[in-house]
C-alpha positions as a Markdown table, in Angstrom:
| # | Residue | x | y | z |
|---|---|---|---|---|
| 1 | Met | -12.9 | 36.2 | 75.3 |
| 2 | Asp | -15.2 | 37.0 | 78.3 |
| 3 | Ile | -17.0 | 40.2 | 77.3 |
| 4 | Tyr | -18.6 | 40.4 | 80.8 |
| 5 | Arg | -15.3 | 40.2 | 82.7 |
| 6 | Ile | -14.9 | 42.7 | 85.5 |
| 7 | Asp | -11.4 | 43.6 | 86.5 |
| 8 | Ala | -10.1 | 45.2 | 89.7 |
| 9 | Met | -8.8 | 48.7 | 89.2 |
| 10 | Lys | -5.4 | 47.7 | 90.6 |
| 11 | Asp | -5.0 | 45.1 | 87.9 |
| 12 | Leu | -5.6 | 47.7 | 85.2 |
| 13 | Val | -3.2 | 50.3 | 86.4 |
| 14 | Lys | -0.4 | 48.7 | 88.5 |
| 15 | Glu | 1.8 | 47.5 | 85.6 |
| 16 | Asn | 1.0 | 50.5 | 83.4 |
| 17 | Pro | 3.4 | 53.4 | 84.0 |
| 18 | Tyr | 1.2 | 56.0 | 82.2 |
| 19 | Val | -2.5 | 55.8 | 81.8 |
| 20 | Gly | -2.7 | 59.6 | 81.9 |
| 21 | Arg | -6.0 | 61.0 | 83.3 |
| 22 | Gly | -8.7 | 58.6 | 84.3 |
| 23 | Ile | -12.5 | 58.7 | 85.0 |
| 24 | Val | -14.3 | 55.9 | 86.8 |
| 25 | Ile | -18.1 | 55.8 | 87.3 |
| 26 | Gly | -20.2 | 53.0 | 88.7 |
| 27 | Lys | -22.3 | 51.6 | 91.5 |
| 28 | Thr | -21.1 | 50.0 | 94.8 |
| 29 | Ala | -21.5 | 46.2 | 95.2 |
| 30 | Asp | -24.3 | 46.6 | 97.7 |
| 31 | Gly | -26.2 | 48.9 | 95.3 |
| 32 | Ser | -26.5 | 51.8 | 97.9 |
| 33 | Lys | -24.1 | 54.3 | 96.4 |
| 34 | Ala | -23.0 | 55.9 | 93.1 |
| 35 | Ala | -19.2 | 56.1 | 92.8 |
| 36 | Val | -17.0 | 58.6 | 90.9 |
| 37 | Ala | -13.3 | 58.8 | 90.7 |
| 38 | Tyr | -11.0 | 61.1 | 88.8 |
| 39 | Phe | -7.2 | 61.1 | 88.8 |
| 40 | Ile | -4.4 | 62.9 | 87.0 |
| 41 | Met | -0.9 | 61.8 | 86.1 |
| 42 | Gly | 2.0 | 63.8 | 84.6 |
| 43 | Arg | 5.5 | 63.4 | 83.1 |
| 44 | Ser | 6.6 | 67.0 | 82.7 |
| 45 | Glu | 7.3 | 69.5 | 85.5 |
| 46 | Asn | 4.4 | 71.7 | 84.3 |
| 47 | Ser | 2.0 | 68.7 | 84.5 |
| 48 | Arg | 3.2 | 67.6 | 87.9 |
| 49 | Asn | 2.9 | 71.1 | 89.4 |
| 50 | Arg | -0.8 | 70.6 | 90.3 |
| 51 | Val | -3.2 | 69.9 | 93.2 |
| 52 | Phe | -6.9 | 69.3 | 93.6 |
| 53 | Leu | -9.0 | 71.6 | 95.6 |
| 54 | Glu | -12.6 | 71.2 | 96.8 |
| 55 | Asn | -15.1 | 74.1 | 96.5 |
| 56 | Asp | -18.4 | 72.8 | 97.9 |
| 57 | Glu | -19.4 | 70.0 | 95.5 |
| 58 | Glu | -17.0 | 71.1 | 92.8 |
| 59 | Val | -13.4 | 70.1 | 92.3 |
| 60 | Leu | -10.8 | 72.5 | 91.0 |
| 61 | Ile | -7.2 | 72.0 | 89.8 |
| 62 | Gln | -4.7 | 74.7 | 90.7 |
| 63 | Pro | -0.9 | 75.1 | 90.5 |
| 64 | Phe | 1.0 | 73.8 | 93.5 |
| 65 | Asp | 3.7 | 76.4 | 92.9 |
| 66 | Ala | 2.3 | 79.3 | 90.7 |
| 67 | Ser | 5.8 | 80.5 | 90.0 |
| 68 | Lys | 6.6 | 77.4 | 88.0 |
| 69 | Val | 3.6 | 77.4 | 85.7 |
| 70 | Glu | 4.7 | 77.3 | 82.1 |
| 71 | Asp | 1.3 | 76.9 | 80.2 |
| 72 | Pro | -1.9 | 76.7 | 82.2 |
| 73 | Ser | -4.2 | 76.2 | 79.1 |
| 74 | Leu | -4.5 | 72.4 | 79.3 |
| 75 | Ile | -3.7 | 71.7 | 82.9 |
| 76 | Ile | -5.8 | 74.1 | 85.0 |
| 77 | Tyr | -9.6 | 73.4 | 85.0 |
| 78 | Ala | -12.6 | 72.2 | 87.0 |
| 79 | Pro | -12.8 | 68.4 | 86.6 |
| 80 | Ile | -16.1 | 68.1 | 88.6 |
| 81 | Arg | -19.1 | 70.3 | 88.6 |
| 82 | Arg | -22.7 | 69.7 | 89.6 |
| 83 | Leu | -25.9 | 71.1 | 87.9 |
| 84 | Glu | -29.2 | 70.2 | 89.6 |
| 85 | Asn | -29.4 | 66.4 | 89.4 |
| 86 | Lys | -26.4 | 66.0 | 87.1 |
| 87 | Leu | -22.8 | 65.5 | 88.1 |
| 88 | Ile | -20.2 | 66.2 | 85.4 |
| 89 | Val | -16.6 | 64.9 | 85.4 |
| 90 | Thr | -14.0 | 65.5 | 82.7 |
| 91 | Asn | -10.3 | 65.7 | 82.0 |
| 92 | Gly | -10.4 | 69.3 | 80.8 |
| 93 | Asp | -12.3 | 72.6 | 80.5 |
| 94 | Gln | -15.0 | 70.8 | 78.6 |
| 95 | Thr | -16.6 | 70.5 | 82.0 |
| 96 | Asp | -17.7 | 74.1 | 81.6 |
| 97 | Thr | -18.8 | 73.4 | 78.0 |
| 98 | Ile | -21.1 | 70.6 | 79.2 |
| 99 | Tyr | -22.3 | 72.7 | 82.2 |
| 100 | Ser | -23.2 | 75.6 | 79.9 |
| 101 | Gly | -24.8 | 73.4 | 77.3 |
| 102 | Leu | -27.0 | 71.7 | 79.8 |
| 103 | Lys | -28.2 | 75.1 | 81.1 |
| 104 | Asp | -29.1 | 76.0 | 77.5 |
| 105 | Gly | -31.1 | 72.8 | 77.2 |
| 106 | Lys | -28.6 | 70.8 | 75.2 |
| 107 | Thr | -27.9 | 67.1 | 75.8 |
| 108 | Phe | -24.5 | 65.8 | 77.0 |
| 109 | Glu | -23.6 | 64.7 | 73.5 |
| 110 | Ala | -24.8 | 68.0 | 71.8 |
| 111 | Ala | -22.8 | 70.1 | 74.2 |
| 112 | Leu | -19.6 | 68.2 | 73.4 |
| 113 | Glu | -20.1 | 68.8 | 69.6 |
| 114 | Ala | -18.4 | 72.1 | 70.2 |
| 115 | Arg | -15.2 | 70.4 | 71.4 |
| 116 | Glu | -12.5 | 68.2 | 70.0 |
| 117 | Phe | -9.4 | 66.4 | 71.3 |
| 118 | Glu | -6.7 | 68.5 | 72.9 |
| 119 | Pro | -4.4 | 70.5 | 70.5 |
| 120 | Asp | -1.2 | 69.0 | 71.9 |
| 121 | Ala | 0.4 | 67.4 | 68.8 |
| 122 | Pro | 1.8 | 64.8 | 68.4 |
| 123 | Asn | -0.2 | 63.3 | 71.3 |
| 124 | Phe | -3.6 | 64.8 | 70.5 |
| 125 | Thr | -4.8 | 63.8 | 73.9 |
| 126 | Pro | -8.4 | 62.7 | 73.9 |
| 127 | Arg | -11.0 | 64.6 | 75.9 |
| 128 | Ile | -12.8 | 62.2 | 78.2 |
| 129 | Ser | -16.0 | 63.1 | 79.9 |
| 130 | Gly | -18.7 | 61.5 | 82.1 |
| 131 | Met | -22.1 | 62.6 | 83.5 |
| 132 | Leu | -24.3 | 61.0 | 86.2 |
| 133 | Thr | -28.0 | 61.8 | 86.1 |
| 134 | Phe | -29.7 | 61.1 | 89.4 |
| 135 | Gly | -33.4 | 60.1 | 89.8 |
| 136 | Lys | -35.5 | 58.5 | 92.5 |
| 137 | Glu | -32.9 | 56.5 | 94.5 |
| 138 | Asp | -30.9 | 55.6 | 91.4 |
| 139 | Phe | -29.0 | 57.1 | 88.5 |
| 140 | Ser | -27.8 | 56.5 | 85.0 |
| 141 | Tyr | -24.5 | 57.6 | 83.4 |
| 142 | Lys | -22.8 | 58.4 | 80.2 |
| 143 | Met | -19.2 | 58.5 | 79.1 |
| 144 | Ser | -17.6 | 60.2 | 76.1 |
| 145 | Ile | -14.2 | 60.2 | 74.4 |
| 146 | Leu | -13.3 | 62.6 | 71.6 |
| 147 | Lys | -10.1 | 61.5 | 69.9 |
| 148 | Ser | -8.1 | 62.1 | 66.8 |
| 149 | Ala | -9.0 | 60.1 | 63.7 |
| 150 | Asp | -5.4 | 59.9 | 62.6 |
| 151 | Ala | -1.8 | 60.7 | 63.4 |
| 152 | Lys | -2.1 | 64.2 | 61.9 |
| 153 | Gly | -5.1 | 65.3 | 63.9 |
| 154 | Ser | -7.1 | 66.0 | 60.8 |
| 155 | Ala | -10.5 | 64.9 | 62.1 |
| 156 | Cys | -12.2 | 64.1 | 65.4 |
| 157 | Asn | -14.0 | 60.8 | 66.2 |
| 158 | Arg | -16.7 | 61.0 | 68.8 |
| 159 | Tyr | -17.8 | 58.0 | 71.0 |
| 160 | Thr | -20.5 | 58.2 | 73.6 |
| 161 | Tyr | -21.6 | 55.3 | 75.9 |
| 162 | Ala | -24.8 | 55.2 | 78.0 |
| 163 | Phe | -24.9 | 52.9 | 81.0 |
| 164 | Ser | -27.6 | 51.5 | 83.4 |
| 165 | Pro | -25.9 | 51.0 | 86.7 |
| 166 | Ile | -25.3 | 47.4 | 87.9 |
| 167 | His | -24.3 | 46.5 | 91.5 |
| 168 | Gly | -20.6 | 46.3 | 91.9 |
| 169 | Leu | -19.8 | 47.4 | 88.3 |
| 170 | Gly | -18.1 | 50.5 | 87.1 |
| 171 | His | -16.5 | 51.8 | 83.8 |
| 172 | Phe | -13.0 | 53.2 | 83.5 |
| 173 | Leu | -12.0 | 55.5 | 80.7 |
| 174 | His | -8.5 | 56.9 | 80.5 |
| 175 | Thr | -6.6 | 59.0 | 78.0 |
| 176 | Tyr | -3.7 | 56.8 | 77.1 |
| 177 | Ala | -3.2 | 53.1 | 76.5 |
| 178 | Cys | 0.3 | 53.3 | 78.0 |
| 179 | Asp | 3.5 | 55.3 | 78.0 |
| 180 | Gly | 5.1 | 56.2 | 74.7 |
| 181 | Asn | 6.2 | 59.0 | 72.4 |
| 182 | Pro | 3.9 | 60.0 | 71.0 |
| 183 | Leu | 1.5 | 58.7 | 73.7 |
| 184 | Pro | -0.9 | 56.0 | 72.3 |
| 185 | Thr | -4.5 | 57.0 | 72.7 |
| 186 | Phe | -7.0 | 54.8 | 74.7 |
| 187 | Gln | -8.7 | 52.2 | 72.5 |
| 188 | Gly | -12.0 | 50.4 | 72.7 |
| 189 | Glu | -14.9 | 50.7 | 75.1 |
| 190 | Pro | -14.6 | 51.9 | 78.7 |
| 191 | Glu | -13.1 | 49.1 | 80.8 |
| 192 | Arg | -15.4 | 47.2 | 83.2 |
| 193 | Val | -14.1 | 47.5 | 86.8 |
| 194 | Ala | -15.3 | 46.3 | 90.2 |
| 195 | Ile | -16.6 | 49.0 | 92.6 |
| 196 | Pro | -16.2 | 48.1 | 96.3 |
| 197 | Asp | -18.6 | 49.1 | 99.0 |
| 198 | Gly | -16.0 | 51.0 | 101.0 |
| 199 | Ile | -14.7 | 54.3 | 99.6 |
| 200 | Asp | -11.3 | 53.9 | 101.4 |
| 201 | Asp | -10.9 | 50.5 | 99.8 |
| 202 | Phe | -11.4 | 52.0 | 96.4 |
| 203 | Val | -9.1 | 55.0 | 97.1 |
| 204 | Gln | -6.3 | 52.6 | 98.1 |
| 205 | Glu | -6.9 | 50.3 | 95.2 |
| 206 | Ile | -6.4 | 53.2 | 92.7 |
| 207 | Trp | -3.8 | 55.4 | 94.5 |
| 208 | Gly | -1.8 | 52.5 | 95.8 |
| 209 | Asn | -1.3 | 51.0 | 92.3 |
| 210 | Leu | -0.9 | 54.1 | 90.1 |
| 211 | Asn | 2.7 | 54.6 | 89.0 |
| 212 | Lys | 4.6 | 56.3 | 91.9 |
| 213 | Glu | 6.6 | 58.7 | 89.8 |
| 214 | Asn | 3.8 | 59.8 | 87.5 |
| 215 | Lys | 0.7 | 60.0 | 89.7 |
| 216 | Ile | -0.3 | 63.5 | 90.9 |
| 217 | Ser | -3.8 | 63.6 | 92.4 |
| 218 | Leu | -6.9 | 61.5 | 93.0 |
| 219 | Tyr | -10.4 | 62.4 | 94.0 |
| 220 | Val | -13.1 | 59.9 | 94.9 |
| 221 | Arg | -16.8 | 60.6 | 95.7 |
| 222 | Tyr | -19.5 | 58.2 | 96.9 |
| 223 | Ile | -23.1 | 59.4 | 96.8 |
| 224 | Asp | -25.8 | 57.6 | 98.9 |
| 225 | Leu | -28.7 | 57.0 | 96.5 |
| 226 | Lys | -31.4 | 57.2 | 99.2 |
| 227 | Thr | -30.2 | 60.1 | 101.3 |
| 228 | Gly | -27.9 | 62.0 | 98.9 |
| 229 | Thr | -25.2 | 62.0 | 101.5 |
| 230 | Ile | -21.8 | 62.6 | 100.0 |
| 231 | Glu | -18.5 | 61.1 | 101.1 |
| 232 | Asn | -15.3 | 62.4 | 99.5 |
| 233 | Arg | -11.6 | 61.5 | 99.6 |
| 234 | Met | -8.8 | 63.6 | 98.0 |
| 235 | Ile | -5.1 | 62.9 | 97.7 |
| 236 | Asn | -2.5 | 65.3 | 96.4 |
| 237 | Lys | 1.0 | 64.0 | 96.0 |
| 238 | Asn | 2.4 | 67.5 | 96.2 |
| 239 | Lys | 0.7 | 68.1 | 99.6 |
| 240 | Glu | 0.9 | 64.7 | 101.1 |
| 241 | Gly | 4.4 | 63.8 | 100.0 |
| 242 | Ala | 2.9 | 60.4 | 98.9 |
């Protein structure tokens, strides 16, 4: 087994009909940019009725058709927020928990102590989170997964990973291993993935290989480590007809 293997994103998602929600954080191959990607998938009409919106440097999720919303509690949130030199990305409203915790002087891990996996039995969807901390022309990043310790949801296991960026390497964390009923939770460490220099190449690699029926929205951001210049791409299946 090659523990240092790096896979292409397309190879990790193209044959998997349902990886759920996914976060990717890493550094471009030329070392010049930090890369962040977040996508959502959905099987129910309620889950599929969503779009991403940009609000300055934040990303919001809103209903595509407000009249069709059944339960907004686990599907409407801000997946990306920025606080000073930190960029937060998560798959739920724990984005706000981390943001508030950081403002109160807590660490990423300590802020998440207040949260557990989602209360959506029998799936008990894990909460996945990431945070980039920018310094002088570089950054570090952490990723977290909070997931049920058993099939009954009786306890929460907490895993946090801290990474030093390496040129061309990213880490991919997603909610589910594959489709199923109940949905099987992601297992193991965040997967090692290749981060290309071009943002459009990365967008196409992800969006072009996510399951056509279940994919909903994708947001990708590249941040220049010298200048701080931001480059964004956003795709909404509901708006684009993709």
